[in-house]
N, CA, C and O atoms as a GROMACS GRO file, in nm:
protein
  592
    1MET      N    1   0.084  -0.118   0.000
    1MET     CA    2   0.000   0.000   0.000
    1MET      C    3   0.089   0.125   0.000
    1MET      O    4   0.184   0.134   0.078
    2ASN      N    5   0.058   0.222  -0.088
    2ASN     CA    6   0.137   0.344  -0.098
    2ASN      C    7   0.095   0.446   0.007
    2ASN      O    8  -0.023   0.474   0.027
    3LEU      N    9   0.195   0.501   0.072
    3LEU     CA   10   0.171   0.611   0.164
    3LEU      C   11   0.167   0.742   0.086
    3LEU      O   12   0.087   0.832   0.114
    4LEU      N   13   0.256   0.752  -0.011
    4LEU     CA   14   0.262   0.871  -0.096
    4LEU      C   15   0.292   0.828  -0.239
    4LEU      O   16   0.383   0.749  -0.264
    5GLU      N   17   0.213   0.880  -0.331
    5GLU     CA   18   0.239   0.856  -0.473
    5GLU      C   19   0.241   0.990  -0.545
    5GLU      O   20   0.146   1.067  -0.538
    6VAL      N   21   0.350   1.015  -0.614
    6VAL     CA   22   0.367   1.138  -0.691
    6VAL      C   23   0.384   1.098  -0.837
    6VAL      O   24   0.468   1.014  -0.869
    7LYS      N   25   0.305   1.161  -0.925
    7LYS     CA   26   0.314   1.130  -1.068
    7LYS      C   27   0.331   1.259  -1.147
    7LYS      O   28   0.252   1.353  -1.134
    8ASN      N   29   0.434   1.262  -1.228
    8ASN     CA   30   0.458   1.370  -1.323
    8ASN      C   31   0.449   1.509  -1.259
    8ASN      O   32   0.389   1.600  -1.315
    9LEU      N   33   0.510   1.524  -1.142
    9LEU     CA   34   0.512   1.653  -1.072
    9LEU      C   35   0.595   1.754  -1.150
    9LEU      O   36   0.711   1.729  -1.183
   10LYS      N   37   0.534   1.867  -1.178
   10LYS     CA   38   0.603   1.978  -1.241
   10LYS      C   39   0.580   2.102  -1.158
   10LYS      O   40   0.470   2.126  -1.109
   11VAL      N   41   0.686   2.181  -1.140
   11VAL     CA   42   0.674   2.312  -1.078
   11VAL      C   43   0.716   2.412  -1.183
   11VAL      O   44   0.827   2.404  -1.237
   12ILE      N   45   0.627   2.506  -1.213
   12ILE     CA   46   0.648   2.598  -1.325
   12ILE      C   47   0.641   2.742  -1.276
   12ILE      O   48   0.550   2.779  -1.201
   13ASP      N   49   0.738   2.823  -1.318
   13ASP     CA   50   0.738   2.966  -1.288
   13ASP      C   51   0.625   3.029  -1.371
   13ASP      O   52   0.627   3.021  -1.494
   14LYS      N   53   0.529   3.091  -1.305
   14LYS     CA   54   0.414   3.149  -1.374
   14LYS      C   55   0.454   3.261  -1.469
   14LYS      O   56   0.391   3.281  -1.573
   15GLU      N   57   0.558   3.335  -1.432
   15GLU     CA   58   0.597   3.451  -1.512
   15GLU      C   59   0.666   3.412  -1.643
   15GLU      O   60   0.623   3.453  -1.751
   16ASP      N   61   0.772   3.334  -1.634
   16ASP     CA   62   0.848   3.302  -1.756
   16ASP      C   63   0.820   3.161  -1.810
   16ASP      O   64   0.881   3.118  -1.907
   17LYS      N   65   0.727   3.090  -1.745
   17LYS     CA   66   0.684   2.955  -1.786
   17LYS      C   67   0.796   2.851  -1.782
   17LYS      O   68   0.782   2.744  -1.841
   18LYS      N   69   0.905   2.880  -1.713
   18LYS     CA   70   1.016   2.786  -1.701
   18LYS      C   71   0.978   2.673  -1.605
   18LYS      O   72   0.924   2.697  -1.497
   19GLU      N   73   1.008   2.550  -1.646
   19GLU     CA   74   0.985   2.435  -1.558
   19GLU      C   75   1.103   2.422  -1.464
   19GLU      O   76   1.217   2.402  -1.506
   20ILE      N   77   1.074   2.432  -1.334
   20ILE     CA   78   1.178   2.421  -1.232
   20ILE      C   79   1.194   2.275  -1.192
   20ILE      O   80   1.306   2.227  -1.173
   21VAL      N   81   1.082   2.205  -1.180
   21VAL     CA   82   1.082   2.060  -1.157
   21VAL      C   83   1.012   2.000  -1.278
   21VAL      O   84   0.904   2.044  -1.317
   22LYS      N   85   1.074   1.899  -1.337
   22LYS     CA   86   1.028   1.847  -1.466
   22LYS      C   87   0.983   1.701  -1.458
   22LYS      O   88   1.063   1.610  -1.478
   23GLY      N   89   0.858   1.680  -1.430
   23GLY     CA   90   0.799   1.547  -1.440
   23GLY      C   91   0.853   1.442  -1.344
   23GLY      O   92   0.890   1.333  -1.387
   24VAL      N   93   0.858   1.473  -1.216
   24VAL     CA   94   0.908   1.380  -1.114
   24VAL      C   95   0.797   1.283  -1.074
   24VAL      O   96   0.683   1.324  -1.051
   25SER      N   97   0.831   1.154  -1.066
   25SER     CA   98   0.736   1.052  -1.023
   25SER      C   99   0.805   0.956  -0.928
   25SER      O  100   0.921   0.918  -0.949
   26PHE      N  101   0.734   0.916  -0.822
   26PHE     CA  102   0.784   0.813  -0.730
   26PHE      C  103   0.672   0.769  -0.639
   26PHE      O  104   0.567   0.833  -0.631
   27LYS      N  105   0.696   0.656  -0.569
   27LYS     CA  106   0.601   0.603  -0.471
   27LYS      C  107   0.679   0.576  -0.343
   27LYS      O  108   0.795   0.535  -0.346
   28VAL      N  109   0.613   0.598  -0.231
   28VAL     CA  110   0.668   0.561  -0.100
   28VAL      C  111   0.563   0.472  -0.033
   28VAL      O  112   0.450   0.514  -0.010
   29GLU      N  113   0.603   0.350  -0.002
   29GLU     CA  114   0.512   0.258   0.065
   29GLU      C  115   0.516   0.282   0.215
   29GLU      O  116   0.611   0.341   0.267
   30LYS      N  117   0.414   0.237   0.285
   30LYS     CA  118   0.411   0.250   0.432
   30LYS      C  119   0.534   0.184   0.491
   30LYS      O  120   0.581   0.081   0.440
   31ASN      N  121   0.586   0.242   0.597
   31ASN     CA  122   0.704   0.193   0.669
   31ASN      C  123   0.830   0.196   0.585
   31ASN      O  124   0.924   0.121   0.610
   32MET      N  125   0.832   0.283   0.485
   32MET     CA  126   0.953   0.301   0.404
   32MET      C  127   0.996   0.446   0.414
   32MET      O  128   0.921   0.532   0.460
   33CYS      N  129   1.116   0.471   0.369
   33CYS     CA  130   1.175   0.604   0.373
   33CYS      C  131   1.227   0.636   0.234
   33CYS      O  132   1.271   0.547   0.162
   34LEU      N  133   1.221   0.762   0.196
   34LEU     CA  134   1.272   0.804   0.066
   34LEU      C  135   1.370   0.918   0.085
   34LEU      O  136   1.340   1.015   0.154
   35GLY      N  137   1.485   0.906   0.025
   35GLY     CA  138   1.582   1.014   0.021
   35GLY      C  139   1.594   1.060  -0.123
   35GLY      O  140   1.608   0.978  -0.213
   36ILE      N  141   1.590   1.189  -0.145
   36ILE     CA  142   1.605   1.244  -0.279
   36ILE      C  143   1.741   1.309  -0.287
   36ILE      O  144   1.773   1.398  -0.208
   37VAL      N  145   1.821   1.265  -0.383
   37VAL     CA  146   1.957   1.319  -0.399
   37VAL      C  147   1.972   1.380  -0.538
   37VAL      O  148   1.902   1.344  -0.632
   38GLY      N  149   2.065   1.472  -0.548
   38GLY     CA  150   2.093   1.536  -0.676
   38GLY      C  151   2.183   1.656  -0.655
   38GLY      O  152   2.212   1.696  -0.543
   39GLU      N  153   2.226   1.711  -0.766
   39GLU     CA  154   2.313   1.828  -0.761
   39GLU      C  155   2.240   1.947  -0.701
   39GLU      O  156   2.117   1.952  -0.698
   40SER      N  157   2.318   2.042  -0.654
   40SER     CA  158   2.262   2.167  -0.604
   40SER      C  159   2.182   2.233  -0.716
   40SER      O  160   2.230   2.245  -0.829
   41GLY      N  161   2.060   2.274  -0.684
   41GLY     CA  162   1.975   2.340  -0.784
   41GLY      C  163   1.898   2.245  -0.872
   41GLY      O  164   1.833   2.289  -0.968
   42SER      N  165   1.902   2.116  -0.842
   42SER     CA  166   1.834   2.019  -0.929
   42SER      C  167   1.684   2.005  -0.900
   42SER      O  168   1.613   1.940  -0.975
   43GLY      N  169   1.636   2.067  -0.791
   43GLY     CA  170   1.493   2.066  -0.762
   43GLY      C  171   1.451   1.977  -0.647
   43GLY      O  172   1.332   1.952  -0.630
   44LYS      N  173   1.545   1.928  -0.569
   44LYS     CA  174   1.512   1.839  -0.456
   44LYS      C  175   1.420   1.909  -0.356
   44LYS      O  176   1.313   1.859  -0.323
   45SER      N  177   1.464   2.024  -0.308
   45SER     CA  178   1.384   2.098  -0.208
   45SER      C  179   1.253   2.146  -0.268
   45SER      O  180   1.150   2.142  -0.201
   46MET      N  181   1.256   2.190  -0.390
   46MET     CA  182   1.135   2.239  -0.456
   46MET      C  183   1.033   2.126  -0.471
   46MET      O  184   0.913   2.149  -0.458
   47THR      N  185   1.081   2.006  -0.499
   47THR     CA  186   0.992   1.890  -0.509
   47THR      C  187   0.923   1.866  -0.376
   47THR      O  188   0.801   1.852  -0.370
   48ALA      N  189   1.000   1.862  -0.268
   48ALA     CA  190   0.944   1.839  -0.135
   48ALA      C  191   0.848   1.951  -0.095
   48ALA      O  192   0.740   1.925  -0.043
   49LYS      N  193   0.888   2.074  -0.120
   49LYS     CA  194   0.802   2.187  -0.084
   49LYS      C  195   0.671   2.185  -0.162
   49LYS      O  196   0.566   2.218  -0.107
   50ALA      N  197   0.677   2.148  -0.288
   50ALA     CA  198   0.555   2.140  -0.369
   50ALA      C  199   0.459   2.036  -0.312
   50ALA      O  200   0.339   2.060  -0.302
   51ILE      N  201   0.513   1.922  -0.274
   51ILE     CA  202   0.430   1.813  -0.222
   51ILE      C  203   0.359   1.854  -0.093
   51ILE      O  204   0.243   1.818  -0.073
   52VAL      N  205   0.427   1.927  -0.007
   52VAL     CA  206   0.366   1.965   0.121
   52VAL      C  207   0.301   2.104   0.117
   52VAL      O  208   0.257   2.155   0.220
   53GLY      N  209   0.295   2.164  -0.002
   53GLY     CA  210   0.223   2.290  -0.018
   53GLY      C  211   0.293   2.413   0.035
   53GLY      O  212   0.228   2.504   0.086
   54LEU      N  213   0.425   2.417   0.022
   54LEU     CA  214   0.500   2.531   0.075
   54LEU      C  215   0.577   2.608  -0.032
   54LEU      O  216   0.684   2.662  -0.004
   55ILE      N  217   0.524   2.612  -0.153
   55ILE     CA  218   0.593   2.688  -0.257
   55ILE      C  219   0.532   2.827  -0.272
   55ILE      O  220   0.421   2.854  -0.226
   56SER      N  221   0.607   2.912  -0.335
   56SER     CA  222   0.566   3.050  -0.357
   56SER      C  223   0.442   3.057  -0.446
   56SER      O  224   0.419   2.969  -0.529
   57SER      N  225   0.364   3.162  -0.428
   57SER     CA  226   0.246   3.182  -0.513
   57SER      C  227   0.285   3.218  -0.656
   57SER      O  228   0.199   3.220  -0.744
   58ASN      N  229   0.412   3.247  -0.680
   58ASN     CA  230   0.461   3.276  -0.816
   58ASN      C  231   0.482   3.148  -0.897
   58ASN      O  232   0.514   3.153  -1.015
   59LEU      N  233   0.464   3.035  -0.831
   59LEU     CA  234   0.487   2.907  -0.896
   59LEU      C  235   0.357   2.829  -0.909
   59LEU      O  236   0.265   2.843  -0.829
   60LYS      N  237   0.352   2.747  -1.013
   60LYS     CA  238   0.233   2.665  -1.038
   60LYS      C  239   0.275   2.518  -1.031
   60LYS      O  240   0.383   2.481  -1.077
   61ILE      N  241   0.189   2.437  -0.971
   61ILE     CA  242   0.215   2.293  -0.961
   61ILE      C  243   0.123   2.221  -1.060
   61ILE      O  244   0.004   2.251  -1.071
   62GLU      N  245   0.182   2.125  -1.131
   62GLU     CA  246   0.105   2.034  -1.214
   62GLU      C  247   0.142   1.893  -1.174
   62GLU      O  248   0.249   1.869  -1.119
   63GLY      N  249   0.053   1.800  -1.201
   63GLY     CA  250   0.078   1.661  -1.169
   63GLY      C  251  -0.018   1.611  -1.064
   63GLY      O  252  -0.129   1.661  -1.048
   64TYR      N  253   0.028   1.510  -0.992
   64TYR     CA  254  -0.060   1.433  -0.905
   64TYR      C  255   0.020   1.392  -0.782
   64TYR      O  256   0.131   1.341  -0.794
   65ALA      N  257  -0.035   1.415  -0.665
   65ALA     CA  258   0.028   1.369  -0.541
   65ALA      C  259  -0.082   1.325  -0.446
   65ALA      O  260  -0.164   1.406  -0.402
   66VAL      N  261  -0.082   1.197  -0.415
   66VAL     CA  262  -0.184   1.141  -0.327
   66VAL      C  263  -0.115   1.085  -0.204
   66VAL      O  264  -0.020   1.007  -0.214
   67PHE      N  265  -0.165   1.125  -0.089
   67PHE     CA  266  -0.111   1.082   0.039
   67PHE      C  267  -0.210   0.988   0.107
   67PHE      O  268  -0.330   1.015   0.107
   68ASP      N  269  -0.161   0.880   0.163
   68ASP     CA  270  -0.242   0.786   0.241
   68ASP      C  271  -0.362   0.735   0.162
   68ASP      O  272  -0.473   0.726   0.214
   69GLU      N  273  -0.338   0.702   0.035
   69GLU     CA  274  -0.435   0.637  -0.054
   69GLU      C  275  -0.548   0.726  -0.106
   69GLU      O  276  -0.603   0.697  -0.212
   70ASN      N  277  -0.584   0.834  -0.035
   70ASN     CA  278  -0.702   0.909  -0.083
   70ASN      C  279  -0.696   1.060  -0.063
   70ASN      O  280  -0.794   1.128  -0.090
   71ILE      N  281  -0.584   1.113  -0.017
   71ILE     CA  282  -0.577   1.258   0.007
   71ILE      C  283  -0.499   1.322  -0.107
   71ILE      O  284  -0.378   1.305  -0.119
   72ASP      N  285  -0.571   1.397  -0.190
   72ASP     CA  286  -0.510   1.465  -0.305
   72ASP      C  287  -0.442   1.593  -0.254
   72ASP      O  288  -0.509   1.693  -0.228
   73LEU      N  289  -0.312   1.588  -0.240
   73LEU     CA  290  -0.237   1.700  -0.178
   73LEU      C  291  -0.242   1.828  -0.259
   73LEU      O  292  -0.223   1.937  -0.203
   74PHE      N  293  -0.265   1.819  -0.389
   74PHE     CA  294  -0.267   1.940  -0.472
   74PHE      C  295  -0.405   2.003  -0.482
   74PHE      O  296  -0.419   2.113  -0.536
   75ASN      N  297  -0.508   1.935  -0.431
   75ASN     CA  298  -0.644   1.989  -0.440
   75ASN      C  299  -0.717   1.987  -0.307
   75ASN      O  300  -0.840   1.988  -0.303
   76ILE      N  301  -0.642   1.985  -0.199
   76ILE     CA  302  -0.701   1.985  -0.065
   76ILE      C  303  -0.708   2.130  -0.014
   76ILE      O  304  -0.629   2.214  -0.055
   77LYS      N  305  -0.802   2.157   0.073
   77LYS     CA  306  -0.812   2.291   0.132
   77LYS      C  307  -0.688   2.318   0.217
   77LYS      O  308  -0.633   2.229   0.280
   78LYS      N  309  -0.647   2.444   0.216
   78LYS     CA  310  -0.523   2.485   0.285
   78LYS      C  311  -0.521   2.448   0.432
   78LYS      O  312  -0.419   2.402   0.483
   79ASP      N  313  -0.634   2.466   0.503
   79ASP     CA  314  -0.636   2.436   0.646
   79ASP      C  315  -0.622   2.286   0.672
   79ASP      O  316  -0.559   2.246   0.770
   80LYS      N  317  -0.680   2.204   0.587
   80LYS     CA  318  -0.666   2.059   0.602
   80LYS      C  319  -0.523   2.015   0.571
   80LYS      O  320  -0.467   1.929   0.639
   81LEU      N  321  -0.465   2.073   0.468
   81LEU     CA  322  -0.326   2.041   0.434
   81LEU      C  323  -0.233   2.080   0.547
   81LEU      O  324  -0.138   2.008   0.578
   82ARG      N  325  -0.258   2.193   0.608
   82ARG     CA  326  -0.173   2.239   0.718
   82ARG      C  327  -0.175   2.139   0.834
   82ARG      O  328  -0.071   2.113   0.895
   83LYS      N  329  -0.290   2.084   0.865
   83LYS     CA  330  -0.300   1.984   0.972
   83LYS      C  331  -0.226   1.856   0.936
   83LYS      O  332  -0.159   1.797   1.020
   84ILE      N  333  -0.239   1.813   0.813
   84ILE     CA  334  -0.168   1.693   0.767
   84ILE      C  335  -0.018   1.718   0.770
   84ILE      O  336   0.059   1.634   0.816
   85ARG      N  337   0.023   1.834   0.720
   85ARG     CA  338   0.165   1.870   0.713
   85ARG      C  339   0.226   1.876   0.853
   85ARG      O  340   0.341   1.836   0.872
   86GLY      N  341   0.154   1.924   0.945
   86GLY     CA  342   0.209   1.935   1.080
   86GLY      C  343   0.212   1.804   1.157
   86GLY      O  344   0.294   1.788   1.248
   87GLN      N  345   0.124   1.712   1.123
   87GLN     CA  346   0.110   1.590   1.203
   87GLN      C  347   0.154   1.464   1.132
   87GLN      O  348   0.206   1.372   1.196
   88ARG      N  349   0.136   1.456   0.999
   88ARG     CA  350   0.152   1.326   0.931
   88ARG      C  351   0.255   1.324   0.820
   88ARG      O  352   0.300   1.216   0.780
   89ILE      N  353   0.292   1.437   0.768
   89ILE     CA  354   0.390   1.440   0.659
   89ILE      C  355   0.483   1.560   0.682
   89ILE      O  356   0.440   1.666   0.726
   90CYS      N  357   0.609   1.540   0.651
   90CYS     CA  358   0.704   1.650   0.667
   90CYS      C  359   0.822   1.630   0.572
   90CYS      O  360   0.832   1.528   0.504
   91MET      N  361   0.907   1.728   0.570
   91MET     CA  362   1.030   1.716   0.492
   91MET      C  363   1.146   1.759   0.581
   91MET      O  364   1.129   1.845   0.668
   92ILE      N  365   1.259   1.701   0.558
   92ILE     CA  366   1.380   1.739   0.630
   92ILE      C  367   1.480   1.784   0.525
   92ILE      O  368   1.531   1.702   0.448
   93LEU      N  369   1.507   1.912   0.522
   93LEU     CA  370   1.596   1.967   0.420
   93LEU      C  371   1.741   1.950   0.462
   93LEU      O  372   1.774   1.945   0.580
   94GLN      N  373   1.826   1.941   0.364
   94GLN     CA  374   1.968   1.918   0.384
   94GLN      C  375   2.039   2.037   0.447
   94GLN      O  376   2.132   2.019   0.526
   95ASP      N  377   1.998   2.158   0.413
   95ASP     CA  378   2.068   2.279   0.455
   95ASP      C  379   2.026   2.321   0.595
   95ASP      O  380   1.920   2.380   0.614
   96ALA      N  381   2.109   2.291   0.692
   96ALA     CA  382   2.076   2.323   0.831
   96ALA      C  383   2.064   2.474   0.854
   96ALA      O  384   1.992   2.518   0.943
   97MET      N  385   2.134   2.553   0.774
   97MET     CA  386   2.130   2.699   0.791
   97MET      C  387   1.991   2.756   0.761
   97MET      O  388   1.958   2.864   0.809
   98SER      N  389   1.911   2.685   0.681
   98SER     CA  390   1.778   2.736   0.649
   98SER      C  391   1.669   2.670   0.733
   98SER      O  392   1.551   2.696   0.713
   99ALA      N  393   1.709   2.585   0.827
   99ALA     CA  394   1.611   2.514   0.909
   99ALA      C  395   1.535   2.611   1.002
   99ALA      O  396   1.416   2.593   1.026
  100PHE      N  397   1.603   2.712   1.053
  100PHE     CA  398   1.540   2.811   1.140
  100PHE      C  399   1.547   2.949   1.076
  100PHE      O  400   1.643   2.981   1.004
  101ASP      N  401   1.446   3.030   1.101
  101ASP     CA  402   1.441   3.166   1.051
  101ASP      C  403   1.524   3.254   1.145
  101ASP      O  404   1.496   3.258   1.265
  102PRO      N  405   1.626   3.323   1.093
  102PRO     CA  406   1.712   3.402   1.180
  102PRO      C  407   1.645   3.524   1.243
  102PRO      O  408   1.705   3.590   1.327
  103LEU      N  409   1.524   3.553   1.204
  103LEU     CA  410   1.452   3.668   1.262
  103LEU      C  411   1.379   3.632   1.391
  103LEU      O  412   1.329   3.721   1.461
  104TYR      N  413   1.372   3.503   1.424
  104TYR     CA  414   1.301   3.457   1.544
  104TYR      C  415   1.394   3.370   1.627
  104TYR      O  416   1.486   3.307   1.574
  105THR      N  417   1.370   3.366   1.756
  105THR     CA  418   1.453   3.282   1.842
  105THR      C  419   1.425   3.134   1.814
  105THR      O  420   1.320   3.098   1.763
  106VAL      N  421   1.522   3.052   1.848
  106VAL     CA  422   1.507   2.907   1.834
  106VAL      C  423   1.385   2.862   1.914
  106VAL      O  424   1.304   2.783   1.866
  107GLY      N  425   1.373   2.911   2.037
  107GLY     CA  426   1.261   2.875   2.123
  107GLY      C  427   1.127   2.914   2.063
  107GLY      O  428   1.033   2.834   2.064
  108TYR      N  429   1.117   3.034   2.011
  108TYR     CA  430   0.991   3.079   1.950
  108TYR      C  431   0.949   2.982   1.840
  108TYR      O  432   0.832   2.944   1.831
  109GLN      N  433   1.044   2.943   1.756
  109GLN     CA  434   1.012   2.856   1.643
  109GLN      C  435   0.976   2.714   1.687
  109GLN      O  436   0.886   2.652   1.632
  110MET      N  437   1.047   2.663   1.787
  110MET     CA  438   1.015   2.530   1.838
  110MET      C  439   0.878   2.531   1.906
  110MET      O  440   0.796   2.442   1.884
  111ILE      N  441   0.854   2.633   1.987
  111ILE     CA  442   0.728   2.644   2.060
  111ILE      C  443   0.611   2.661   1.962
  111ILE      O  444   0.507   2.596   1.978
  112GLU      N  445   0.628   2.745   1.863
  112GLU     CA  446   0.522   2.766   1.763
  112GLU      C  447   0.484   2.634   1.695
  112GLU      O  448   0.366   2.606   1.676
  113THR      N  449   0.583   2.556   1.660
  113THR     CA  450   0.559   2.427   1.594
  113THR      C  451   0.482   2.333   1.685
  113THR      O  452   0.386   2.268   1.641
  114LEU      N  453   0.522   2.324   1.810
  114LEU     CA  454   0.455   2.235   1.904
  114LEU      C  455   0.313   2.280   1.936
  114LEU      O  456   0.223   2.198   1.947
  115VAL      N  457   0.293   2.410   1.951
  115VAL     CA  458   0.158   2.462   1.979
  115VAL      C  459   0.065   2.432   1.862
  115VAL      O  460  -0.049   2.389   1.882
  116GLU      N  461   0.113   2.455   1.740
  116GLU     CA  462   0.031   2.434   1.621
  116GLU      C  463   0.003   2.288   1.594
  116GLU      O  464  -0.108   2.252   1.554
  117ASN      N  465   0.102   2.202   1.615
  117ASN     CA  466   0.090   2.064   1.569
  117ASN      C  467   0.061   1.961   1.678
  117ASN      O  468   0.015   1.851   1.648
  118LYS      N  469   0.088   1.997   1.802
  118LYS     CA  470   0.065   1.901   1.911
  118LYS      C  471  -0.037   1.952   2.011
  118LYS      O  472  -0.062   1.888   2.114
  119ASN      N  473  -0.097   2.068   1.981
  119ASN     CA  474  -0.199   2.126   2.068
  119ASN      C  475  -0.154   2.142   2.213
  119ASN      O  476  -0.230   2.118   2.306
  120LEU      N  477  -0.029   2.184   2.230
  120LEU     CA  478   0.025   2.212   2.363
  120LEU      C  479   0.009   2.360   2.394
  120LEU      O  480  -0.001   2.443   2.303
  121SER      N  481   0.006   2.392   2.522
  121SER     CA  482   0.010   2.533   2.560
  121SER      C  483   0.153   2.583   2.535
  121SER      O  484   0.245   2.502   2.518
  122LYS      N  485   0.172   2.713   2.533
  122LYS     CA  486   0.307   2.768   2.514
  122LYS      C  487   0.401   2.725   2.626
  122LYS      O  488   0.519   2.697   2.603
  123LYS      N  489   0.348   2.720   2.747
  123LYS     CA  490   0.429   2.680   2.862
  123LYS      C  491   0.474   2.534   2.849
  123LYS      O  492   0.590   2.502   2.872
  124GLU      N  493   0.381   2.446   2.812
  124GLU     CA  494   0.414   2.305   2.792
  124GLU      C  495   0.513   2.289   2.676
  124GLU      O  496   0.608   2.211   2.684
  125ALA      N  497   0.488   2.364   2.569
  125ALA     CA  498   0.575   2.355   2.451
  125ALA      C  499   0.717   2.400   2.483
  125ALA      O  500   0.813   2.344   2.430
  126LYS      N  501   0.730   2.500   2.568
  126LYS     CA  502   0.865   2.545   2.608
  126LYS      C  503   0.937   2.436   2.685
  126LYS      O  504   1.055   2.411   2.662
  127LYS      N  505   0.866   2.369   2.776
  127LYS     CA  506   0.926   2.259   2.852
  127LYS      C  507   0.971   2.147   2.759
  127LYS      O  508   1.081   2.094   2.773
  128VAL      N  509   0.885   2.111   2.663
  128VAL     CA  510   0.919   2.005   2.567
  128VAL      C  511   1.040   2.047   2.483
  128VAL      O  512   1.128   1.966   2.455
  129SER      N  513   1.043   2.173   2.442
  129SER     CA  514   1.156   2.223   2.362
  129SER      C  515   1.287   2.211   2.438
  129SER      O  516   1.387   2.164   2.382
  130ILE      N  517   1.287   2.251   2.562
  130ILE     CA  518   1.408   2.245   2.644
  130ILE      C  519   1.450   2.100   2.666
  130ILE      O  520   1.568   2.067   2.657
  131LYS      N  521   1.353   2.012   2.696
  131LYS     CA  522   1.384   1.869   2.715
  131LYS      C  523   1.442   1.809   2.587
  131LYS      O  524   1.534   1.728   2.593
  132THR      N  525   1.388   1.847   2.474
  132THR     CA  526   1.438   1.795   2.346
  132THR      C  527   1.582   1.839   2.323
  132THR      O  528   1.665   1.759   2.280
  133LEU      N  529   1.611   1.966   2.350
  133LEU     CA  530   1.748   2.015   2.335
  133LEU      C  531   1.842   1.943   2.432
  133LEU      O  532   1.956   1.914   2.397
  134GLU      N  533   1.794   1.914   2.552
  134GLU     CA  534   1.875   1.838   2.648
  134GLU      C  535   1.906   1.698   2.596
  134GLU      O  536   2.019   1.652   2.606
  135LYS      N  537   1.804   1.630   2.539
  135LYS     CA  538   1.824   1.496   2.483
  135LYS      C  539   1.926   1.497   2.370
  135LYS      O  540   1.995   1.397   2.346
  136MET      N  541   1.935   1.609   2.301
  136MET     CA  542   2.030   1.622   2.190
  136MET      C  543   2.168   1.663   2.239
  136MET      O  544   2.258   1.688   2.159
  137ASN      N  545   2.185   1.669   2.372
  137ASN     CA  546   2.311   1.710   2.434
  137ASN      C  547   2.355   1.851   2.393
  137ASN      O  548   2.474   1.878   2.376
  138ILE      N  549   2.258   1.939   2.378
  138ILE     CA  550   2.286   2.080   2.349
  138ILE      C  551   2.320   2.147   2.482
  138ILE      O  552   2.245   2.137   2.578
  139ASN      N  553   2.433   2.214   2.485
  139ASN     CA  554   2.475   2.284   2.607
  139ASN      C  555   2.380   2.398   2.639
  139ASN      O  556   2.345   2.477   2.551
  140ASP      N  557   2.341   2.407   2.763
  140ASP     CA  558   2.258   2.516   2.817
  140ASP      C  559   2.132   2.542   2.734
  140ASP      O  560   2.116   2.651   2.678
  141PRO      N  561   2.042   2.444   2.725
  141PRO     CA  562   1.921   2.460   2.646
  141PRO      C  563   1.834   2.580   2.687
  141PRO      O  564   1.764   2.638   2.604
  142GLN      N  565   1.840   2.616   2.817
  142GLN     CA  566   1.761   2.732   2.864
  142GLN      C  567   1.806   2.859   2.792
  142GLN      O  568   1.724   2.948   2.766
  143GLU      N  569   1.934   2.868   2.760
  143GLU     CA  570   1.985   2.984   2.687
  143GLU      C  571   1.967   2.969   2.536
  143GLU      O  572   1.942   3.067   2.466
  144VAL      N  573   1.980   2.848   2.488
  144VAL     CA  574   1.968   2.824   2.342
  144VAL      C  575   1.831   2.867   2.292
  144VAL      O  576   1.820   2.925   2.183
  145VAL      N  577   1.725   2.840   2.369
  145VAL     CA  578   1.591   2.878   2.324
  145VAL      C  579   1.575   3.031   2.310
  145VAL      O  580   1.483   3.078   2.244
  146LYS      N  581   1.665   3.107   2.372
  146LYS     CA  582   1.659   3.253   2.364
  146LYS      C  583   1.742   3.309   2.248
  146LYS      O  584   1.734   3.428   2.218
  147LYS      N  585   1.820   3.224   2.183
  147LYS     CA  586   1.912   3.270   2.078
  147LYS      C  587   1.844   3.272   1.942
  147LYS      O  588   1.746   3.202   1.918
  148TYR      N  589   1.898   3.355   1.855
  148TYR     CA  590   1.849   3.367   1.717
  148TYR      C  591   1.929   3.278   1.624
  148TYR      O  592   1.902   3.275   1.504
   0.00000   0.00000   0.00000
């Protein structure tokens, strides 16, 4: 049974009609993992962002992406996609420098994610964030959550 099926995914610049991602297709079965590799600029991140609905409004998506056998990721309402994206599907990008927004503290971003996706209070989310940083052997997690 497929957890995710992508067929002929294209990401197209609306302005100049250039294809940024050109006809990508793959399947991921339940309990499997997929790694996408390629040269810098080959469209790996853009492919993942398109699938989870995080591309710019200047871009157009064509193709087919079905999650969990019946959820059409390209034609689902934004609020429903956001819940799925936060709880059931995600992407892990290679570039650690872009993982956090430098305009917000690490703690703010971790807490925001937990509040949105795990229905925790901000206070609970802060505790979970600090415990997670401790588990990762990050020195002085109480201070790390305050850093940009």
